C-alpha positions as CSV (number, residue, x, y, z in Angstrom):
1,M,63.6,100.0,-29.2
2,D,61.8,98.5,-26.3
3,D,64.4,97.8,-23.6
4,S,61.9,95.9,-21.5
5,L,62.8,92.3,-20.8
6,P,60.5,89.6,-22.4
7,Q,58.2,88.5,-19.7
8,E,58.6,84.8,-18.6
9,A,55.8,82.6,-19.9
10,T,53.8,81.3,-17.0
11,P,52.4,77.8,-17.3
12,E,48.6,77.4,-17.3
13,A,47.1,76.7,-13.9
14,T,46.5,73.1,-13.3
15,P,43.1,72.4,-11.8
16,E,43.3,70.9,-8.3
17,V,42.0,67.3,-8.1
18,L,39.9,66.9,-5.0
19,P,39.9,63.6,-3.2
20,L,36.7,61.5,-3.6
21,V,35.9,61.9,0.0
22,A,36.7,65.5,0.2
23,G,34.0,67.4,2.1
24,T,32.5,64.1,3.5
25,S,32.4,63.9,7.3
26,T,33.5,61.1,9.4
27,Q,29.9,60.5,10.4
28,T,28.7,60.3,6.9
29,L,31.3,57.7,6.1
30,A,30.4,55.6,9.0
31,F,26.7,55.8,8.0
32,G,27.5,54.8,4.5
33,S,29.6,51.9,5.7
34,F,26.8,50.7,8.1
35,V,24.2,50.9,5.3
36,L,26.6,48.9,2.9
37,A,27.1,46.2,5.5
38,L,23.4,46.0,6.4
39,T,22.7,45.4,2.6
40,I,25.2,42.7,2.3
41,L,23.8,41.0,5.5
42,C,20.1,41.3,4.2
43,A,21.2,39.8,0.8
44,F,23.1,36.9,2.6
45,L,20.0,36.1,4.9
46,F,17.5,36.3,2.0
47,S,19.7,33.9,-0.1
48,R,20.1,31.6,2.9
49,R,16.3,31.6,3.5
50,R,15.7,30.8,-0.1
51,S,18.3,27.9,0.1
52,R,16.7,26.5,3.1
53,S,13.1,26.6,1.8
54,R,14.3,25.0,-1.5
55,G,13.0,21.5,-2.3
56,N,9.5,20.2,-3.1
57,A,10.1,16.6,-4.0
58,L,9.7,13.3,-2.3
59,L,12.2,10.8,-3.4
60,L,11.0,7.1,-3.3
61,V,14.1,4.9,-3.0
62,G,14.8,1.4,-2.1
63,P,15.7,-2.0,-3.4
64,P,14.0,-3.5,-6.5
65,D,10.4,-4.9,-6.0
66,S,9.9,-3.2,-2.7
67,G,6.8,-1.5,-4.1
68,K,7.9,2.0,-5.0
69,T,6.1,2.3,-8.4
70,A,3.0,0.9,-6.8
71,I,3.1,3.7,-4.2
72,L,3.6,6.3,-6.8
73,S,0.7,5.2,-8.8
74,T,-1.6,5.1,-5.7
75,L,-0.6,8.6,-4.7
76,A,-1.0,9.9,-8.3
77,Y,-4.2,8.1,-9.3
78,N,-6.0,7.0,-6.2
79,Q,-5.6,3.5,-7.4
80,T,-2.9,0.9,-7.2
81,L,-1.9,-0.1,-10.9
82,P,0.0,-3.2,-11.9
83,S,3.7,-2.5,-12.1
84,H,7.1,-4.1,-12.9
85,T,10.7,-3.4,-11.9
86,S,11.5,0.1,-13.1
87,L,14.7,0.8,-15.1
88,Q,14.2,4.5,-15.3
89,T,13.1,7.3,-13.0
90,N,9.4,8.2,-12.9
91,A,8.0,11.4,-11.6
92,T,4.7,13.1,-11.2
93,V,3.1,15.8,-9.0
94,V,0.5,14.5,-6.5
95,A,-2.1,16.2,-4.3
96,L,-2.0,15.5,-0.6
97,P,-5.0,15.6,1.7
98,S,-4.0,18.8,3.1
99,A,-4.4,20.4,-0.4
100,T,-0.8,20.8,-1.0
101,T,1.1,19.5,-3.9
102,L,4.3,17.5,-4.0
103,R,6.5,16.2,-6.8
104,V,7.1,12.5,-6.3
105,V,10.2,10.9,-7.9
106,D,10.5,7.1,-8.1
107,V,14.1,6.1,-8.4
108,P,14.8,2.7,-9.7
109,G,16.5,0.3,-7.2
110,H,18.7,-1.7,-9.4
111,P,22.3,-1.6,-8.2
112,R,23.7,-0.1,-11.4
113,I,21.4,2.9,-11.5
114,R,20.1,3.4,-8.1
115,D,22.6,6.2,-7.5
116,Q,20.5,8.4,-9.9
117,F,18.7,9.6,-6.5
118,L,21.9,11.9,-6.1
119,E,20.8,13.9,-9.1
120,H,17.7,15.0,-7.3
121,M,18.9,15.7,-3.8
122,G,19.1,19.3,-4.4
123,D,15.2,19.3,-4.8
124,A,14.4,16.7,-2.2
125,K,12.3,17.7,0.7
126,A,11.8,14.3,1.9
127,I,13.2,10.7,1.2
128,A,11.1,7.6,1.7
129,F,13.2,4.4,1.8
130,V,10.8,1.7,0.8
131,V,11.5,-1.9,2.3
132,D,9.6,-5.1,1.5
133,A,8.7,-6.0,5.1
134,S,7.8,-9.6,4.1
135,T,11.2,-10.3,2.5
136,V,13.7,-8.2,4.6
137,S,14.5,-11.2,6.9
138,R,16.0,-12.9,3.9
139,N,17.9,-9.9,2.2
140,G,18.5,-7.6,5.1
141,A,22.3,-7.3,4.3
142,A,21.6,-6.0,0.7
143,V,18.8,-3.6,1.9
144,A,21.2,-2.2,4.7
145,E,23.8,-1.7,2.0
146,H,21.4,0.4,-0.1
147,L,20.3,2.3,2.9
148,H,23.8,3.0,4.0
149,H,24.4,4.8,0.8
150,I,21.2,7.0,1.5
151,L,22.6,7.9,5.0
152,H,26.0,8.6,3.7
153,A,24.6,11.0,1.0
154,I,22.5,12.8,3.7
155,T,25.5,13.3,6.0
156,S,27.6,14.5,3.1
157,L,25.4,17.5,2.2
158,P,27.0,20.8,2.5
159,P,25.9,22.9,5.5
160,S,24.1,25.4,3.4
161,Q,21.7,22.7,2.1
162,P,19.1,21.5,4.6
163,A,19.0,17.6,5.0
164,P,15.7,16.0,3.6
165,A,13.4,14.4,6.1
166,L,13.9,10.6,6.2
167,L,11.2,8.0,6.4
168,I,11.7,4.3,6.3
169,L,8.6,2.6,4.9
170,A,8.0,-0.9,6.1
171,H,5.9,-1.6,3.0
172,K,3.9,-4.8,1.9
173,A,3.0,-5.1,5.6
174,D,-0.3,-6.9,4.4
175,L,1.7,-9.8,3.4
176,L,3.0,-10.6,6.9
177,K,1.3,-13.8,8.1
178,T,0.6,-12.6,11.8
179,G,-3.2,-13.0,12.0
180,T,-3.5,-9.5,13.5
181,S,-5.5,-6.5,12.5
182,S,-4.4,-4.2,9.8
183,S,-3.4,-1.5,12.4
184,T,-1.2,-4.0,14.2
185,L,0.2,-5.3,11.0
186,A,1.8,-1.9,10.5
187,D,3.4,-2.0,13.9
188,V,4.8,-5.5,13.4
189,A,6.2,-4.5,10.0
190,V,7.9,-1.5,11.4
191,S,9.3,-3.4,14.3
192,R,10.7,-6.2,12.1
193,V,12.3,-3.8,9.5
194,R,13.8,-1.5,12.2
195,T,15.4,-4.5,14.1
196,I,16.9,-6.1,11.0
197,L,18.3,-2.8,9.5
198,E,19.7,-1.6,12.9
199,R,21.5,-5.1,13.3
200,E,22.8,-5.1,9.6
201,L,24.0,-1.4,9.7
202,E,25.8,-2.2,13.0
203,K,27.7,-5.0,11.3
204,R,28.8,-2.6,8.5
205,R,29.8,0.0,11.2
206,E,31.9,-2.5,13.1
207,S,33.6,-3.7,9.8
208,Q,34.6,0.0,9.1
209,S,35.8,0.6,12.6
210,G,37.9,-2.4,12.5
211,G,39.5,-1.3,9.3
212,V,37.7,-3.7,7.0
213,G,36.1,-2.2,4.0
214,V,32.5,-3.1,3.4
215,E,30.9,-4.0,0.1
216,G,30.3,-1.0,-2.0
217,L,27.4,0.0,-4.2
218,G,29.2,0.4,-7.5
219,E,30.8,-2.1,-9.7
220,E,30.6,-5.7,-8.3
221,G,33.5,-6.4,-5.9
222,E,34.2,-2.7,-5.1
223,R,35.1,-1.8,-1.7
224,S,34.1,1.3,-0.1
225,D,34.5,3.1,3.3
226,M,31.3,5.2,3.4
227,G,30.4,7.3,6.4
228,G,27.0,8.1,7.7
229,L,26.8,5.6,10.5
230,D,27.9,7.8,13.3
231,H,25.5,7.8,16.4
232,S,25.3,9.5,19.7
233,G,24.6,6.4,21.8
234,P,26.9,5.4,24.6
235,A,30.4,4.2,23.8
236,G,30.3,0.6,22.6
237,S,26.5,0.5,22.1
238,P,25.2,-0.8,18.8
239,F,23.8,1.4,16.0
240,K,20.2,2.7,16.6
241,F,18.2,5.0,14.4
242,A,17.1,6.9,17.4
243,D,20.7,7.9,18.0
244,W,21.8,8.6,14.5
245,E,23.7,11.8,14.1
246,G,22.3,12.5,10.6
247,G,18.9,13.7,11.9
248,E,15.6,12.1,12.9
249,V,14.5,8.9,11.3
250,D,10.7,8.1,11.1
251,F,9.0,4.9,10.4
252,A,5.7,3.8,9.0
253,G,4.0,0.4,7.9
254,T,2.2,0.6,4.6
255,W,0.8,-1.5,1.8
256,A,-0.9,-1.1,-1.5
257,K,-3.1,-3.7,-3.1
258,V,-3.2,-3.9,-6.8
259,G,-6.6,-2.9,-8.2
260,E,-7.7,-1.4,-5.1
261,T,-9.1,2.2,-5.2
262,K,-9.8,4.7,-2.6
263,E,-13.5,3.9,-2.7
264,D,-12.6,0.3,-1.9
265,E,-10.5,1.5,1.0
266,K,-13.2,3.6,2.4
267,Q,-15.6,0.6,2.3
268,S,-13.1,-1.5,4.1
269,G,-12.1,1.0,6.5
270,T,-8.4,0.8,5.8
271,D,-5.9,3.0,4.0
272,G,-2.7,1.2,3.2
273,L,-0.7,4.4,2.6
274,E,-2.1,6.3,5.5
275,G,1.2,6.3,7.4
276,L,2.9,7.9,4.4
277,T,0.3,10.5,3.6
278,E,0.0,11.6,7.2
279,W,3.8,12.0,7.5
280,L,3.7,14.0,4.4
281,D,0.9,16.2,5.6
282,Q,2.9,17.0,8.8
283,L,6.0,17.8,6.8
284,S,4.2,20.3,4.7
285,R,2.7,22.3,7.6
């Protein structure tokens, strides 16, 4: 008989679990954190750079019958074709004199559908607000109402999205009865459009600052308190495009004669859209 006591069973040895960072020095952890932070920063800057470089479209906006579709056909086909009031957006790619290409989007100016330009703001590199310089003295209030909506949309963009460049085209300058040369006609058209729009936008700004809503751009009778008219001029001074806080506003006087081709312009020594194409070329550099 074996008098020895039974040996107590010993549990199996449990493997030791090592921490994830075991054996990792403080210097290695610090270096890894630095690399991770640098990677995140580079990704952010790359994404931001892509966001700022986005946009290769020119939006032609403005009231009906201002000449937007005629401008589009002239840019696309080097000839001004007969057109009528558009009820749908037209778009095409045009080649600029600098050999760069640009997508041009003609947005209808009818009050019911002109807000369609908002659908293209994400791709907009520039906006050209087209005004009929020969009739703006009669319908200045309505034109300013439309422009106010554009200014409001630009100033409402998120900080991550760069604002498109803004050009106000005093179009149909050739219809002004001034008896001056074509080059002077453009200057006269710009002066007229600038003066009238600044006056009408100041009226809208005063109405809002006085607590009175201004006529909206949606349904008839709608009232709206849109922003976009802040300026950096002296206190109490009227609205001026030069002081607009939304960015720089450029002007150009233009015209497009139906049936006229580039060859006709060369022979006459005038280019009705020169102010627009030169502005676009400078923008693309």
